[in-house]
One Martini backbone bead per residue (centre of mass of N, CA, C, O) as a GRO file, in nm:
protein
  245
    1MET     BB    1  33.134  19.202 -12.605
    2GLY     BB    2  33.119  19.475 -12.434
    3ARG     BB    3  33.062  19.410 -12.127
    4PHE     BB    4  33.314  19.231 -12.091
    5ALA     BB    5  33.529  19.456 -12.168
    6ASP     BB    6  33.467  19.645 -11.914
    7VAL     BB    7  33.645  19.394 -11.743
    8GLY     BB    8  33.856  19.233 -11.948
    9PHE     BB    9  33.663  19.004 -12.133
   10GLY     BB   10  33.754  19.023 -12.417
   11ALA     BB   11  33.637  18.908 -12.753
   12ALA     BB   12  33.639  18.852 -13.101
   13THR     BB   13  33.526  18.559 -13.054
   14LEU     BB   14  33.363  18.280 -12.959
   15GLU     BB   15  33.611  18.099 -12.929
   16GLU     BB   16  33.770  18.290 -12.742
   17PHE     BB   17  33.557  18.294 -12.518
   18LYS     BB   18  33.560  17.991 -12.451
   19LYS     BB   19  33.858  17.991 -12.361
   20LEU     BB   20  33.823  18.195 -12.134
   21VAL     BB   21  33.620  18.031 -11.966
   22THR     BB   22  33.800  17.783 -11.925
   23THR     BB   23  34.025  17.933 -11.774
   24ALA     BB   24  33.849  18.053 -11.545
   25TYR     BB   25  33.739  17.782 -11.426
   26ARG     BB   26  34.008  17.680 -11.290
   27SER     BB   27  33.963  17.945 -11.067
   28ALA     BB   28  33.685  17.865 -10.965
   29LYS     BB   29  33.388  17.897 -10.772
   30LYS     BB   30  33.142  17.689 -10.645
   31TYR     BB   31  32.771  17.717 -10.673
   32PRO     BB   32  32.483  17.633 -10.566
   33ALA     BB   33  32.160  17.604 -10.741
   34GLU     BB   34  31.872  17.663 -10.879
   35GLY     BB   35  31.893  17.454 -11.159
   36GLY     BB   36  32.215  17.453 -11.067
   37SER     BB   37  32.513  17.655 -11.129
   38TYR     BB   38  32.811  17.830 -11.020
   39ALA     BB   39  33.115  17.983 -11.156
   40VAL     BB   40  33.361  18.196 -10.992
   41TYR     BB   41  33.563  18.443 -11.120
   42SER     BB   42  33.825  18.621 -10.935
   43ASP     BB   43  33.981  18.910 -10.984
   44PRO     BB   44  34.211  19.139 -10.865
   45SER     BB   45  34.053  19.386 -11.016
   46GLY     BB   46  33.725  19.286 -10.959
   47ALA     BB   47  33.663  19.101 -11.167
   48GLN     BB   48  33.389  18.896 -11.292
   49LEU     BB   49  33.289  18.544 -11.368
   50TRP     BB   50  32.969  18.403 -11.435
   51ILE     BB   51  32.918  18.066 -11.458
   52GLN     BB   52  32.673  17.862 -11.617
   53PHE     BB   53  32.470  17.582 -11.496
   54ASN     BB   54  32.309  17.302 -11.525
   55MET     BB   55  32.202  16.990 -11.414
   56ARG     BB   56  32.415  16.864 -11.644
   57ASN     BB   57  32.677  17.049 -11.640
   58GLU     BB   58  32.613  17.275 -11.848
   59VAL     BB   59  32.691  17.537 -12.031
   60THR     BB   60  32.467  17.841 -12.058
   61GLY     BB   61  32.659  18.081 -11.947
   62ALA     BB   62  32.752  18.437 -11.891
   63SER     BB   63  32.863  18.690 -11.642
   64PRO     BB   64  32.948  18.999 -11.567
   65TYR     BB   65  33.146  19.155 -11.298
   66PHE     BB   66  33.182  19.382 -11.000
   67LYS     BB   67  33.373  19.433 -10.708
   68GLY     BB   68  33.271  19.695 -10.522
   69ARG     BB   69  33.182  19.998 -10.318
   70SER     BB   70  32.897  20.029 -10.342
   71ARG     BB   71  32.605  20.178 -10.158
   72ARG     BB   72  32.246  20.135 -10.176
   73ALA     BB   73  31.918  20.224 -10.136
   74VAL     BB   74  31.632  20.000 -10.155
   75CYS     BB   75  31.308  19.886 -10.296
   76LEU     BB   76  31.177  19.592 -10.344
   77THR     BB   77  30.902  19.456 -10.569
   78ASN     BB   78  31.043  19.244 -10.781
   79THR     BB   79  31.081  19.005 -11.010
   80VAL     BB   80  31.287  18.930 -11.322
   81PRO     BB   81  31.273  18.718 -11.545
   82ARG     BB   82  31.487  18.526 -11.778
   83HIS     BB   83  31.403  18.350 -12.071
   84MET     BB   84  31.693  18.309 -12.207
   85SER     BB   85  31.780  18.225 -11.899
   86GLU     BB   86  31.762  18.020 -11.614
   87MET     BB   87  32.008  18.189 -11.445
   88ASP     BB   88  31.863  18.448 -11.483
   89GLY     BB   89  31.804  18.785 -11.332
   90ALA     BB   90  31.584  19.029 -11.161
   91PHE     BB   91  31.506  19.362 -11.029
   92HIS     BB   92  31.262  19.560 -10.891
   93CYS     BB   93  31.290  19.916 -10.799
   94TRP     BB   94  31.356  20.172 -10.555
   95ALA     BB   95  31.513  20.466 -10.490
   96ALA     BB   96  31.567  20.601 -10.196
   97PRO     BB   97  31.379  20.553  -9.960
   98SER     BB   98  31.193  20.732  -9.694
   99SER     BB   99  31.019  20.470  -9.636
  100GLU     BB  100  30.919  20.192  -9.495
  101LYS     BB  101  30.802  19.979  -9.724
  102ASN     BB  102  30.797  20.236  -9.951
  103PRO     BB  103  30.861  20.265 -10.275
  104PHE     BB  104  30.708  20.547 -10.347
  105SER     BB  105  30.936  20.713 -10.173
  106GLY     BB  106  31.109  20.714 -10.402
  107LEU     BB  107  31.273  20.852 -10.677
  108TYR     BB  108  31.290  20.578 -10.859
  109PRO     BB  109  31.263  20.339 -11.101
  110PHE     BB  110  31.430  20.009 -11.144
  111VAL     BB  111  31.648  19.776 -11.315
  112PHE     BB  112  31.843  19.482 -11.204
  113ASP     BB  113  32.079  19.268 -11.247
  114VAL     BB  114  32.181  18.928 -11.144
  115PRO     BB  115  32.427  18.674 -11.104
  116ASP     BB  116  32.267  18.526 -10.827
  117TYR     BB  117  31.959  18.443 -10.859
  118ARG     BB  118  31.972  18.110 -10.783
  119ILE     BB  119  32.082  18.148 -10.479
  120MET     BB  120  31.839  18.286 -10.383
  121ALA     BB  121  31.599  18.321 -10.177
  122SER     BB  122  31.292  18.375 -10.107
  123PHE     BB  123  31.095  18.685 -10.077
  124LYS     BB  124  30.935  18.952  -9.962
  125PHE     BB  125  30.712  19.206 -10.069
  126PRO     BB  126  30.851  19.454  -9.974
  127ARG     BB  127  31.222  19.531  -9.975
  128ASP     BB  128  31.467  19.640  -9.776
  129CYS     BB  129  31.794  19.745  -9.911
  130ASP     BB  130  32.126  19.684 -10.004
  131ILE     BB  131  32.337  19.774 -10.288
  132GLN     BB  132  32.547  19.679 -10.542
  133LEU     BB  133  32.619  19.904 -10.820
  134ASN     BB  134  32.648  19.863 -11.170
  135GLY     BB  135  32.794  20.036 -11.465
  136PHE     BB  136  32.792  19.945 -11.798
  137ALA     BB  137  32.928  20.095 -12.068
  138GLU     BB  138  32.792  20.206 -12.372
  139LYS     BB  139  32.784  20.516 -12.299
  140ILE     BB  140  33.043  20.781 -12.265
  141SER     BB  141  33.115  21.091 -12.083
  142CYS     BB  142  33.379  21.325 -11.991
  143GLN     BB  143  33.430  21.597 -11.758
  144ALA     BB  144  33.630  21.838 -11.593
  145GLY     BB  145  33.412  21.970 -11.476
  146GLU     BB  146  33.200  22.042 -11.246
  147ALA     BB  147  32.964  21.898 -11.086
  148SER     BB  148  32.660  21.874 -10.990
  149PRO     BB  149  32.520  21.955 -10.677
  150ARG     BB  150  32.258  21.750 -10.723
  151GLY     BB  151  32.385  21.458 -10.833
  152GLY     BB  152  32.228  21.448 -11.089
  153SER     BB  153  32.094  21.183 -11.298
  154PHE     BB  154  31.799  20.948 -11.352
  155SER     BB  155  31.703  20.718 -11.626
  156PRO     BB  156  31.517  20.481 -11.709
  157SER     BB  157  31.483  20.251 -11.931
  158VAL     BB  158  31.253  20.139 -12.209
  159ARG     BB  159  31.351  19.870 -12.245
  160ALA     BB  160  31.235  19.569 -12.428
  161THR     BB  161  31.127  19.238 -12.447
  162GLY     BB  162  30.861  19.118 -12.619
  163GLY     BB  163  30.801  19.405 -12.629
  164GLY     BB  164  30.670  19.640 -12.469
  165ILE     BB  165  30.601  19.725 -12.155
  166ASP     BB  166  30.290  19.774 -12.215
  167GLU     BB  167  30.291  19.462 -12.356
  168GLY     BB  168  30.477  19.271 -12.148
  169GLY     BB  169  30.764  19.314 -12.151
  170GLU     BB  170  31.088  19.288 -12.067
  171PRO     BB  171  31.264  19.462 -11.857
  172GLN     BB  172  31.554  19.638 -11.880
  173ALA     BB  173  31.896  19.697 -11.748
  174TYR     BB  174  31.874  20.038 -11.783
  175GLY     BB  175  32.055  20.362 -11.791
  176ILE     BB  176  32.028  20.725 -11.780
  177PHE     BB  177  32.315  20.910 -11.660
  178SER     BB  178  32.449  21.140 -11.408
  179GLY     BB  179  32.759  21.291 -11.257
  180GLY     BB  180  33.013  21.234 -11.020
  181ILE     BB  181  33.365  21.201 -10.981
  182LEU     BB  182  33.543  21.064 -10.712
  183GLN     BB  183  33.687  20.811 -10.859
  184TRP     BB  184  33.978  20.656 -11.032
  185GLU     BB  185  34.085  20.366 -11.240
  186ARG     BB  186  34.333  20.172 -11.392
  187ARG     BB  187  34.279  19.841 -11.489
  188THR     BB  188  34.392  19.488 -11.474
  189ASN     BB  189  34.331  19.196 -11.614
  190GLN     BB  190  34.501  18.910 -11.521
  191LEU     BB  191  34.393  18.698 -11.730
  192THR     BB  192  34.422  18.902 -12.008
  193GLY     BB  193  34.557  19.212 -11.987
  194GLN     BB  194  34.319  19.399 -11.976
  195GLU     BB  195  34.198  19.722 -11.984
  196PHE     BB  196  34.019  19.933 -11.741
  197TYR     BB  197  33.765  20.132 -11.603
  198TRP     BB  198  33.721  20.275 -11.275
  199LEU     BB  199  33.425  20.432 -11.133
  200PHE     BB  200  33.347  20.647 -10.866
  201VAL     BB  201  33.009  20.754 -10.815
  202GLU     BB  202  32.767  21.025 -10.818
  203THR     BB  203  32.413  21.001 -10.805
  204LEU     BB  204  32.095  20.977 -10.822
  205GLY     BB  205  32.060  20.777 -10.516
  206GLY     BB  206  32.383  20.735 -10.536
  207ALA     BB  207  32.628  20.518 -10.555
  208MET     BB  208  32.873  20.395 -10.809
  209ASP     BB  209  32.992  20.154 -11.038
  210ILE     BB  210  33.206  20.209 -11.317
  211LEU     BB  211  33.247  20.048 -11.640
  212VAL     BB  212  33.529  20.071 -11.887
  213GLU     BB  213  33.644  20.049 -12.174
  214ARG     BB  214  33.922  20.202 -12.269
  215LYS     BB  215  33.839  20.286 -12.576
  216LYS     BB  216  33.581  20.469 -12.486
  217LEU     BB  217  33.815  20.663 -12.387
  218PRO     BB  218  34.027  20.917 -12.498
  219GLU     BB  219  34.059  20.986 -12.185
  220ASP     BB  220  34.108  21.049 -11.879
  221PRO     BB  221  33.963  21.099 -11.612
  222VAL     BB  222  33.825  21.329 -11.352
  223ALA     BB  223  33.844  21.414 -11.045
  224GLY     BB  224  33.544  21.611 -11.001
  225GLY     BB  225  33.398  21.545 -11.236
  226ALA     BB  226  33.199  21.452 -11.512
  227PHE     BB  227  32.917  21.242 -11.621
  228SER     BB  228  32.773  21.049 -11.903
  229GLY     BB  229  32.512  20.796 -11.991
  230GLU     BB  230  32.485  20.449 -12.086
  231PHE     BB  231  32.366  20.158 -11.884
  232TRP     BB  232  32.431  19.857 -11.747
  233LEU     BB  233  32.256  19.689 -11.482
  234THR     BB  234  32.436  19.550 -11.194
  235GLY     BB  235  32.377  19.345 -10.893
  236ARG     BB  236  32.392  19.317 -10.528
  237ILE     BB  237  32.282  19.183 -10.223
  238TYR     BB  238  32.301  19.263  -9.907
  239GLY     BB  239  32.222  18.994  -9.718
  240ALA     BB  240  32.110  18.768  -9.875
  241PRO     BB  241  31.913  18.510  -9.902
  242LEU     BB  242  32.000  18.163  -9.902
  243ILE     BB  243  32.037  17.873 -10.020
  244SER     BB  244  32.086  17.552  -9.959
  245GLY     BB  245  32.356  17.333 -10.054
   0.00000   0.00000   0.00000
């Protein structure tokens, strides 16, 4: 359960994780959604756990999140349903568009998952908006040397489920990118006592919040240094239209 451990919700077994979810639910806030509901536990560290329920009020899944500082401009072009879970979903977008409602004026396309997919009302595409974007580290390395003055690089992953992207498979929300570390902190998830790193970084297309399980880095990052790696991308839309509860 690597991505959960990146914000301090790590568990060695499925049974341990179920107990963690049960404990988090006691302090969670409930949100009605299309096809079910979410219960959101918000930790003082910034870590969040979005617990998913179907219409029968049965737990169907959970997703980690982090309430961070980043804000970047994108142009949304479509939704990406997740057929493995009825409460999951994602958006396809282009980063940093230079023209209004023109996604192809952006720097590159990518997909990001959203924890609140079924809370949002439908809207028309293309849609310009700002998002808070998190990168949960699958692989990461940090260097003390000065970061590239060009702001790093960003390459969307070609991962897909149900066949390759060219064969109609679901594009997955991953990216391989590098950039500069503006700020970092070692934080403690108050629910579990587990430590994790939060990095506020600049990469091609804008700022991001990076989350890293502590054991993934052999030593502390350095502000002003550089980073690179592969990350699961999850975000939320600022000012998104919501369904009525």
